[in-house]
Biopython code that builds the backbone (N, CA, C, O; Angstrom):
import numpy as np
from Bio.PDB.StructureBuilder import StructureBuilder

atoms = [
    (1, "MET", "N", (-98.105, 128.090, -97.448)),
    (1, "MET", "CA", (-99.151, 127.711, -96.805)),
    (1, "MET", "C", (-100.276, 128.065, -97.728)),
    (1, "MET", "O", (-100.283, 129.271, -97.975)),
    (2, "ALA", "N", (-101.162, 127.433, -98.274)),
    (2, "ALA", "CA", (-102.126, 127.293, -99.207)),
    (2, "ALA", "C", (-103.544, 128.396, -98.721)),
    (2, "ALA", "O", (-104.329, 128.008, -97.856)),
    (3, "ARG", "N", (-103.670, 129.407, -99.222)),
    (3, "ARG", "CA", (-104.889, 130.092, -98.728)),
    (3, "ARG", "C", (-105.595, 130.623, -99.940)),
    (3, "ARG", "O", (-105.036, 131.104, -100.926)),
    (4, "ALA", "N", (-106.916, 130.480, -99.752)),
    (4, "ALA", "CA", (-108.100, 131.068, -100.683)),
    (4, "ALA", "C", (-107.811, 132.612, -100.625)),
    (4, "ALA", "O", (-107.509, 132.964, -99.485)),
    (5, "LEU", "N", (-107.826, 133.783, -101.694)),
    (5, "LEU", "CA", (-107.821, 134.999, -101.613)),
    (5, "LEU", "C", (-109.183, 135.284, -102.214)),
    (5, "LEU", "O", (-109.456, 134.788, -103.308)),
    (6, "ILE", "N", (-109.935, 135.942, -101.664)),
    (6, "ILE", "CA", (-110.937, 136.698, -102.075)),
    (6, "ILE", "C", (-111.169, 137.900, -102.022)),
    (6, "ILE", "O", (-111.236, 138.430, -100.913)),
    (7, "THR", "N", (-111.399, 138.843, -103.472)),
    (7, "THR", "CA", (-111.396, 140.098, -103.774)),
    (7, "THR", "C", (-112.627, 140.581, -103.755)),
    (7, "THR", "O", (-113.312, 140.050, -104.630)),
    (8, "VAL", "N", (-113.330, 141.553, -102.973)),
    (8, "VAL", "CA", (-114.543, 142.014, -103.239)),
    (8, "VAL", "C", (-114.342, 143.446, -104.143)),
    (8, "VAL", "O", (-113.745, 144.439, -103.730)),
    (9, "GLY", "N", (-114.854, 143.336, -105.201)),
    (9, "GLY", "CA", (-115.223, 143.994, -106.014)),
    (9, "GLY", "C", (-116.217, 145.267, -105.821)),
    (9, "GLY", "O", (-117.204, 145.290, -105.085)),
    (10, "ASP", "N", (-115.587, 146.657, -106.907)),
    (10, "ASP", "CA", (-116.441, 147.605, -106.568)),
    (10, "ASP", "C", (-117.957, 147.548, -106.416)),
    (10, "ASP", "O", (-118.693, 148.142, -105.628)),
    (11, "GLY", "N", (-118.204, 146.741, -107.305)),
    (11, "GLY", "CA", (-119.815, 146.603, -107.557)),
    (11, "GLY", "C", (-120.420, 145.751, -106.451)),
    (11, "GLY", "O", (-121.543, 145.251, -106.510)),
    (12, "ALA", "N", (-119.668, 145.647, -105.558)),
    (12, "ALA", "CA", (-120.306, 144.283, -104.488)),
    (12, "ALA", "C", (-121.472, 145.366, -103.764)),
    (12, "ALA", "O", (-121.426, 146.591, -103.646)),
    (13, "ARG", "N", (-122.496, 144.399, -103.350)),
    (13, "ARG", "CA", (-123.216, 144.798, -102.194)),
    (13, "ARG", "C", (-122.245, 145.477, -101.030)),
    (13, "ARG", "O", (-122.449, 146.662, -100.768)),
    (14, "LEU", "N", (-121.520, 144.987, -100.543)),
    (14, "LEU", "CA", (-120.881, 145.274, -99.417)),
    (14, "LEU", "C", (-119.877, 145.622, -99.243)),
    (14, "LEU", "O", (-119.364, 145.350, -100.328)),
    (15, "ASP", "N", (-118.849, 146.212, -98.454)),
    (15, "ASP", "CA", (-117.429, 146.593, -98.832)),
    (15, "ASP", "C", (-116.841, 145.461, -97.712)),
    (15, "ASP", "O", (-117.321, 144.919, -96.716)),
    (16, "ARG", "N", (-115.752, 145.410, -98.307)),
    (16, "ARG", "CA", (-115.064, 144.211, -97.692)),
    (16, "ARG", "C", (-115.169, 144.008, -96.099)),
    (16, "ARG", "O", (-115.397, 142.894, -95.628)),
    (17, "ASP", "N", (-114.983, 145.191, -95.266)),
    (17, "ASP", "CA", (-114.711, 145.357, -93.929)),
    (17, "ASP", "C", (-116.269, 145.123, -93.209)),
    (17, "ASP", "O", (-116.456, 144.697, -92.069)),
    (18, "ALA", "N", (-117.211, 145.481, -94.094)),
    (18, "ALA", "CA", (-119.076, 145.104, -93.982)),
    (18, "ALA", "C", (-118.546, 143.448, -93.781)),
    (18, "ALA", "O", (-118.572, 142.797, -92.736)),
    (19, "LEU", "N", (-118.211, 143.142, -94.730)),
    (19, "LEU", "CA", (-118.565, 141.494, -95.349)),
    (19, "LEU", "C", (-117.846, 140.961, -94.068)),
    (19, "LEU", "O", (-118.609, 140.370, -93.305)),
    (20, "LEU", "N", (-116.470, 141.047, -93.644)),
    (20, "LEU", "CA", (-115.898, 140.653, -92.433)),
    (20, "LEU", "C", (-117.113, 140.329, -91.433)),
    (20, "LEU", "O", (-117.616, 139.270, -91.059)),
    (21, "LYS", "N", (-117.402, 141.829, -91.126)),
    (21, "LYS", "CA", (-118.120, 141.810, -89.771)),
    (21, "LYS", "C", (-119.050, 140.526, -89.748)),
    (21, "LYS", "O", (-119.034, 139.625, -88.909)),
    (22, "ARG", "N", (-119.916, 140.659, -90.933)),
    (22, "ARG", "CA", (-121.316, 139.705, -91.437)),
    (22, "ARG", "C", (-120.634, 138.665, -91.194)),
    (22, "ARG", "O", (-121.080, 138.120, -90.185)),
    (23, "LEU", "N", (-119.259, 137.806, -91.884)),
    (23, "LEU", "CA", (-118.945, 136.914, -91.157)),
    (23, "LEU", "C", (-118.348, 136.094, -90.091)),
    (23, "LEU", "O", (-118.253, 134.889, -89.856)),
    (24, "ASP", "N", (-117.928, 137.351, -89.452)),
    (24, "ASP", "CA", (-117.838, 136.889, -87.754)),
    (24, "ASP", "C", (-119.120, 136.787, -87.163)),
    (24, "ASP", "O", (-119.285, 135.842, -86.392)),
    (25, "ALA", "N", (-120.221, 137.695, -87.398)),
    (25, "ALA", "CA", (-121.157, 137.490, -86.494)),
    (25, "ALA", "C", (-121.711, 136.292, -86.377)),
    (25, "ALA", "O", (-122.092, 135.805, -85.312)),
    (26, "GLY", "N", (-121.806, 135.548, -87.939)),
    (26, "GLY", "CA", (-122.521, 134.207, -88.177)),
    (26, "GLY", "C", (-123.991, 134.348, -88.329)),
    (26, "GLY", "O", (-124.497, 135.390, -88.744)),
    (27, "PRO", "N", (-124.638, 133.357, -88.012)),
    (27, "PRO", "CA", (-124.276, 132.160, -87.811)),
    (27, "PRO", "C", (-123.936, 131.116, -88.998)),
    (27, "PRO", "O", (-124.864, 131.203, -89.802)),
    (28, "PRO", "N", (-122.982, 130.158, -89.444)),
    (28, "PRO", "CA", (-121.742, 130.098, -87.918)),
    (28, "PRO", "C", (-120.686, 131.098, -88.209)),
    (28, "PRO", "O", (-120.448, 131.637, -89.290)),
    (29, "ARG", "N", (-120.198, 131.228, -87.274)),
    (29, "ARG", "CA", (-119.017, 132.274, -87.284)),
    (29, "ARG", "C", (-117.856, 131.867, -88.479)),
    (29, "ARG", "O", (-117.581, 130.671, -88.574)),
    (30, "ILE", "N", (-117.289, 132.668, -89.234)),
    (30, "ILE", "CA", (-116.279, 132.507, -90.200)),
    (30, "ILE", "C", (-115.592, 133.404, -90.070)),
    (30, "ILE", "O", (-115.882, 134.574, -90.319)),
    (31, "GLU", "N", (-114.221, 132.841, -89.516)),
    (31, "GLU", "CA", (-112.755, 133.677, -89.293)),
    (31, "GLU", "C", (-112.139, 133.668, -90.873)),
    (31, "GLU", "O", (-112.183, 132.679, -91.604)),
    (32, "VAL", "N", (-111.679, 134.699, -91.167)),
    (32, "VAL", "CA", (-110.963, 135.157, -92.409)),
    (32, "VAL", "C", (-109.874, 136.298, -91.800)),
    (32, "VAL", "O", (-109.863, 136.878, -90.714)),
    (33, "TRP", "N", (-109.033, 136.367, -92.873)),
    (33, "TRP", "CA", (-108.013, 137.249, -92.747)),
    (33, "TRP", "C", (-107.812, 138.302, -93.589)),
    (33, "TRP", "O", (-107.350, 137.969, -94.680)),
    (34, "PRO", "N", (-108.028, 139.569, -93.420)),
    (34, "PRO", "CA", (-107.590, 140.478, -94.055)),
    (34, "PRO", "C", (-106.866, 140.823, -94.856)),
    (34, "PRO", "O", (-105.796, 141.003, -94.273)),
    (35, "TYR", "N", (-106.729, 141.106, -96.166)),
    (35, "TYR", "CA", (-105.758, 141.244, -96.902)),
    (35, "TYR", "C", (-105.700, 142.575, -97.978)),
    (35, "TYR", "O", (-106.343, 142.437, -99.018)),
    (36, "GLY", "N", (-105.057, 143.683, -97.800)),
    (36, "GLY", "CA", (-105.171, 144.431, -98.699)),
    (36, "GLY", "C", (-105.973, 145.812, -98.208)),
    (36, "GLY", "O", (-105.938, 146.273, -97.067)),
    (37, "ALA", "N", (-106.587, 146.273, -99.163)),
    (37, "ALA", "CA", (-107.813, 146.885, -99.149)),
    (37, "ALA", "C", (-109.075, 146.700, -99.222)),
    (37, "ALA", "O", (-109.885, 147.504, -98.760)),
    (38, "ASP", "N", (-109.570, 145.009, -100.141)),
    (38, "ASP", "CA", (-110.621, 145.026, -100.641)),
    (38, "ASP", "C", (-110.559, 143.268, -100.644)),
    (38, "ASP", "O", (-111.531, 142.620, -101.034)),
    (39, "GLY", "N", (-109.493, 142.712, -100.235)),
    (39, "GLY", "CA", (-109.544, 141.304, -99.815)),
    (39, "GLY", "C", (-109.408, 140.410, -98.955)),
    (39, "GLY", "O", (-108.703, 140.908, -98.078)),
    (40, "PHE", "N", (-109.689, 139.287, -98.660)),
    (40, "PHE", "CA", (-109.322, 138.524, -97.055)),
    (40, "PHE", "C", (-108.761, 137.561, -97.905)),
    (40, "PHE", "O", (-108.636, 137.596, -99.129)),
    (41, "HIS", "N", (-108.342, 136.441, -96.861)),
    (41, "HIS", "CA", (-108.152, 135.022, -96.926)),
    (41, "HIS", "C", (-108.876, 134.207, -96.165)),
    (41, "HIS", "O", (-109.419, 134.412, -95.080)),
    (42, "VAL", "N", (-108.831, 133.251, -96.848)),
    (42, "VAL", "CA", (-109.614, 131.837, -96.035)),
    (42, "VAL", "C", (-108.755, 130.720, -96.173)),
    (42, "VAL", "O", (-108.468, 130.335, -97.306)),
    (43, "ASN", "N", (-108.287, 130.122, -95.128)),
    (43, "ASN", "CA", (-107.450, 128.980, -94.878)),
    (43, "ASN", "C", (-108.241, 127.495, -95.115)),
    (43, "ASN", "O", (-108.821, 126.915, -94.197)),
    (44, "PRO", "N", (-108.170, 127.018, -96.405)),
    (44, "PRO", "CA", (-108.758, 125.857, -96.563)),
    (44, "PRO", "C", (-108.238, 124.553, -95.787)),
    (44, "PRO", "O", (-109.010, 123.732, -95.292)),
    (45, "GLN", "N", (-107.191, 124.480, -95.749)),
    (45, "GLN", "CA", (-106.403, 123.368, -94.767)),
    (45, "GLN", "C", (-107.202, 123.366, -93.400)),
    (45, "GLN", "O", (-107.258, 122.282, -92.819)),
    (46, "THR", "N", (-107.881, 124.550, -92.770)),
    (46, "THR", "CA", (-108.285, 123.921, -91.681)),
    (46, "THR", "C", (-109.982, 123.473, -91.878)),
    (46, "THR", "O", (-110.652, 123.082, -90.922)),
    (47, "LEU", "N", (-110.476, 123.593, -93.141)),
    (47, "LEU", "CA", (-111.783, 122.835, -93.403)),
    (47, "LEU", "C", (-112.038, 121.552, -93.182)),
    (47, "LEU", "O", (-111.339, 120.601, -93.531)),
    (48, "GLN", "N", (-113.272, 121.522, -92.469)),
    (48, "GLN", "CA", (-113.497, 120.042, -92.872)),
    (48, "GLN", "C", (-114.500, 119.854, -93.794)),
    (48, "GLN", "O", (-115.122, 120.859, -94.138)),
    (49, "PRO", "N", (-114.890, 118.456, -94.423)),
    (49, "PRO", "CA", (-115.618, 118.044, -95.112)),
    (49, "PRO", "C", (-117.152, 118.665, -95.168)),
    (49, "PRO", "O", (-118.055, 118.185, -94.483)),
    (50, "GLY", "N", (-117.337, 119.747, -96.031)),
    (50, "GLY", "CA", (-118.515, 120.120, -96.359)),
    (50, "GLY", "C", (-118.691, 121.415, -95.793)),
    (50, "GLY", "O", (-119.802, 121.924, -95.652)),
    (51, "GLU", "N", (-117.330, 122.105, -95.378)),
    (51, "GLU", "CA", (-117.528, 123.631, -94.600)),
    (51, "GLU", "C", (-117.112, 124.576, -95.811)),
    (51, "GLU", "O", (-117.199, 125.804, -95.802)),
    (52, "ALA", "N", (-116.609, 123.724, -96.935)),
    (52, "ALA", "CA", (-116.406, 124.961, -98.150)),
    (52, "ALA", "C", (-117.846, 125.419, -98.267)),
    (52, "ALA", "O", (-118.109, 126.611, -98.109)),
    (53, "THR", "N", (-118.629, 124.684, -98.489)),
    (53, "THR", "CA", (-120.102, 124.783, -98.992)),
    (53, "THR", "C", (-120.645, 126.021, -97.883)),
    (53, "THR", "O", (-121.432, 126.941, -98.106)),
    (54, "VAL", "N", (-120.015, 125.721, -96.797)),
    (54, "VAL", "CA", (-120.901, 126.593, -95.906)),
    (54, "VAL", "C", (-120.663, 128.379, -95.929)),
    (54, "VAL", "O", (-121.324, 129.352, -95.567)),
    (55, "ILE", "N", (-119.147, 128.119, -96.661)),
    (55, "ILE", "CA", (-118.271, 129.695, -96.792)),
    (55, "ILE", "C", (-118.996, 129.961, -97.984)),
    (55, "ILE", "O", (-119.565, 131.048, -97.888)),
    (56, "GLY", "N", (-119.176, 129.460, -98.946)),
    (56, "GLY", "CA", (-119.547, 130.003, -100.118)),
    (56, "GLY", "C", (-121.215, 130.509, -100.079)),
    (56, "GLY", "O", (-121.737, 131.470, -100.645)),
    (57, "ASP", "N", (-121.821, 129.461, -99.178)),
    (57, "ASP", "CA", (-123.245, 129.957, -99.106)),
    (57, "ASP", "C", (-123.531, 131.393, -98.261)),
    (57, "ASP", "O", (-124.268, 132.328, -98.576)),
    (58, "ALA", "N", (-122.935, 131.273, -97.431)),
    (58, "ALA", "CA", (-122.551, 132.701, -96.611)),
    (58, "ALA", "C", (-122.406, 133.451, -97.281)),
    (58, "ALA", "O", (-123.299, 134.297, -97.246)),
    (59, "LEU", "N", (-121.197, 133.720, -98.388)),
    (59, "LEU", "CA", (-120.592, 134.604, -98.793)),
    (59, "LEU", "C", (-121.776, 135.031, -100.150)),
    (59, "LEU", "O", (-122.128, 136.205, -100.271)),
    (60, "ARG", "N", (-122.123, 134.321, -100.773)),
    (60, "ARG", "CA", (-123.730, 134.295, -101.488)),
    (60, "ARG", "C", (-124.529, 134.810, -100.773)),
    (60, "ARG", "O", (-124.715, 135.909, -101.295)),
    (61, "ARG", "N", (-125.185, 134.736, -99.838)),
    (61, "ARG", "CA", (-125.966, 135.328, -98.847)),
    (61, "ARG", "C", (-125.998, 136.437, -98.328)),
    (61, "ARG", "O", (-127.031, 136.851, -97.802)),
    (62, "HIS", "N", (-124.610, 137.314, -98.377)),
    (62, "HIS", "CA", (-124.285, 138.579, -97.868)),
    (62, "HIS", "C", (-123.909, 139.336, -98.685)),
    (62, "HIS", "O", (-123.762, 140.520, -98.385)),
    (63, "LEU", "N", (-123.570, 138.745, -100.311)),
    (63, "LEU", "CA", (-123.282, 139.771, -101.344)),
    (63, "LEU", "C", (-124.393, 139.946, -102.345)),
    (63, "LEU", "O", (-124.438, 140.795, -103.235)),
    (64, "LYS", "N", (-125.277, 139.021, -102.069)),
    (64, "LYS", "CA", (-126.335, 138.968, -103.463)),
    (64, "LYS", "C", (-127.488, 140.021, -103.149)),
    (64, "LYS", "O", (-128.393, 140.206, -103.962)),
]
sb = StructureBuilder()
sb.init_structure("model")
sb.init_model(0)
sb.init_chain("A")
sb.init_seg("    ")
for serial, (resi, resn, name, xyz) in enumerate(atoms, 1):
    if name == "N":
        sb.init_residue(resn, " ", resi, " ")
    sb.init_atom(name, np.array(xyz, "f"), 0.0, 1.0, " ", f" {name:<3s}", serial, name[0])
structure = sb.get_structure()
C-alpha cells in the first residue's frame, strides 16, 4: 500500500503528537497514522480530488 510518510523535524513549532491532536480536532478532521517517534503516514489512496490541498493547508497552518 502506498502511503506518504511525513516526519516532524526538531525545529518544528509542534512535536508530532501535538500536531496529530490538532489534525484530529479539525476542522476538517484529518486522520493519520503515527510512525516511529516523529513521523506519521497519510494514505493518499483514500483522498478525493482536492483533499491533498486541504491536508497541506492544515499542515502549514499548524506548523508555521
